N, C-alpha and C positions, 0 to 999 in steps of 0.2 A: 770580133770587138767592134768594128764599125757598125754592124747590124744591131747589136745591143745598144750602142749610143744613139743610134737612129730611133729605135723603139723608145727609148728613154726621152729623146727630144719630142717625139709625137706625144707623149704621155704628159711630159712637162709643159710645152709651149702650147700643145692643144688644149690642155687644161686650163691655161692662163687665158687663152682665147675664149674658152666657153664660160668664163667667170661670171661675167655680168649676167648671162642668160640663166645660168645654173643658179646664181643666187637668188634671181627673182622667182624661180620655181621652188626652190627647196630651202632657201635661207643661207646666209653667209657662213654660219658654223656648220651646218651639214654639208656644205659644199666643200668647205676646208678639210673636213675629215674624210671625204670621199677623195679629194685630191691628194692628201697626205696617203692615204692607204694604197694609192695607186703608184705615186711617186717614190716614196721611201723604198719599198721593195724593189722596184726597178733600179734605184741608184745603188742599193746594197749587191745586187747582182752584178752591176757593171763594175763596182769597186772590187768584188771578189774575183771576178774574172780576170780584171787587170792584174791584181796582186798575184795571181796565180801564174800568168803568162807574160808579164812584163818584160822578161828577157827572151821571148821567143823571136823566131825570124832570124834576121841577119843582124850580126853585131858589127854596126857601121863604125863605131869609134868607142875607146875605152879610155876615159880621162879621169878615172877613180883614183888613179895613184899620183896625180900631179899635185904638188904643194899648193895649198890653199883652196884646193877644190871643194873640201867638205864645208868649210865655212862660207864660200860663196854660194854654194847650193841651198845652204840653211838661210842665209841672209835673204836672198831672192825669194825663198819659199815664205819666210816670215813675213816679207812685205806682201807678198801675194795673198796672204790671209788676211792682212787688214784691208785688203781691196775686196776680197771675196765674201768677208763677214763685215761689212761696215756698221753694224748695228744701226741700221735705218729702220728697223722693224721691231715691233714689240713681240719678244720671245713667246709670251703667252698666247698670242694670236695664232701660232702654229698648230698647237693642239685645240685651238678654238676654246680655250678657256675664256679669253676676252674675244669679242666679236671682231672678226678679221675687217680690215678696212683697207682701201687703196688710199694712198697718200701721195701727195706731190713733195718731194724732197728738194729743197734748194741750198741747203747748208752743209757744213761739215766736209767730208770727203767728196760730196757731189760737186764741190766748187773745184775739184781737182779733175774729176770726171763724172759725166752724168751717168755713165755704165760702169760703176766700179767693179762689178762682178766680172765683166768681160775682161777688163784690164788684169784682175786677179787671176783669172783662169790663164790668160796668155803668159803671164809671169810664171805660174806654177808649170805650165808645159814647158817653157823655156829651161827652167832649172832642172826639172826631172828628165827632159830629153837629153841634156847636157850630161847628167850623171848616168843614165841607163844606156843611151846610145843604140837602141835596138830598132829594128824596122817596126816591130810591133809597137813601140813607143811612139814612133813618128806617125803610125796610123791612129793611134789613140789621141795624139795632139790634133791631127787634122780634123777628127771628129768633134773634139770638145771645142776647139777653137771656131770651127764651123758653125757649131749650134749656138755659141755665144754671139758671134757676129750677126747670126740671124735674129737672135733675141734682142740685139741692140735695135735693128729696124722694127722688130715686132713690139718691143716695149714702147718705142717712141710712138708708134702707130695707136697703140691702145691708150696710151696718156693723152694724146691728141684727141681721140674720140671722147675721152671722159672728161678732160679739163679744159679743152678748147684753147681760148686766147691765154689762159694762165700758163698752159704748157708751151705756147709760142714763146712767151716772155722768158721761160726757163731756158728753153733751146737757145734762144738768143744771147742768154748771158752765160752759157756752160758750153762744154766740148765733149766729145767722145773720148779724142786722144787726149791723154793726160796732159795737163798744164797749158793746153793750146790756147784755152780761153784767157787764161793768167798771162800768157806772153802777149797774146793780142790786145790786152788791156780792158777785156769784156768782164773779167772776174777778178777778185781779190781773195787771197786764202786768208782766213781768220783762224789762226792757230789754236786759240782757245776752244773753238768748236771741235777740233780734233782729239782734244782731251777728254775722254769720256770713261766712266766705269766699265763699259762693255769692252773697251780696248784692252783693259787689264785682263779680261776674261779670254780675249784672243791670245794675248802674250801667254797666259798660263796654257790654253789649248795648244800652241806651238810647242811649249816645253813637254806637254804630255805626248804629243806626236813624236817628239824626237826620243822620248824614251820608249815608246811603243814600237819604234820602227825595228827593234831587235826581235820583235815577234812576228813580223811580215812573213818570213819563210814558213812559220808555223800556220799562220792564218792561210796562206796560199796552198800549202799542202791539204790543209783541212777542207779548203773549198775544192781542191782537185779530186779529193776522195769522197765528197758528198754526192749524193744522188744527182743533184742539179749539176754539179761541176762534171760528173762523168757524162750527162747528157749533153752539155754544151760542147765537151771536149770530143 
């Protein structure tokens, strides 16, 4: 699992590092398609392997029967999705229907944390590690959190190179740790900025994922019996 996460991190973060040079050579739309063609399949493999092996290794704890555990896990997971998918990008840029662009965001959830996806990933790992409790899950969390912590440094570095003084101003007014800049008086939350149509889509997605969790065992078994699953196992 750790190896698969490392491969995904190299593809995803490596692709981000190559973006400016690749776009200069083949154009923004072509590079986005190449990037997606590499990142999405690697992510699908990681997810499939995780679903099939999530309870592997040593069961370190089992809290699934505790009262209130189910709503706690779902509440933390729902909050994590609000950070993981903050709608700070145009969805039509992912398939390159619109020309992909790099933007410097300073509003909305960025006021809470400059790297909301890292915060969301850590919250997702905490909720799922609490629920699953296996050594395999801890390895998965270590890989995911490690990649996102690297992405915090890597993302700031790339934004500094692209935007210069404008990024310095954003960095001074925001924080990586959630709400740290607000507590220190460097930032103010404007709640109306957090109410966006895309957030409704995230709420619907959380509901769909909740409904689809009943099919995880089926999906895990299908991956195990696939040619790729047999090869990786």
